[in-house]
C-alpha angles and dihedrals in degrees: 000000000000088000091056093047093050092049092048094050096043095043091049092052093045091048090060092065109015135056122278094266090065087086087081093062097072090045092053094046099043093040087057094045098045094038098195124170117287100258093042092050092050093046096050093044092048092048092050097057094033087062095040100047093034090052093046092047091048090049091052090046092053095039095058097034092252095295096128097042091046091055092047089049089055092049093049093039093229096132103220128068090211088059088058089055090050093048090050091052093048093049092050090047093051093050093050095040093053091045092051090047090050092051091050094048093048088057090053094048113110114244100217108138098165 
């Protein structure tokens, strides 16, 4: 749970100043530091950004009465603006989950160069 909280806070702060892909940086770092098992690392990293990006997308959807998400739903031909919010959350979760998994697996890699 601490892993998820740290990723959420750090990713939120990085997203204020850096491009969208900066959400992978906390996952890599904290996945390496916490070094949980593969499935656990992926799950906690996925949950962190699923909640963060899903919450932010839902906030934007509610704040502008669904105008933006409705237009994006039309462009993507998905039908429902809420589905756009869900897709956003899943994409953020996948990026962070895979980054956290990568950080965890790098820590487990043997360092024999020779």
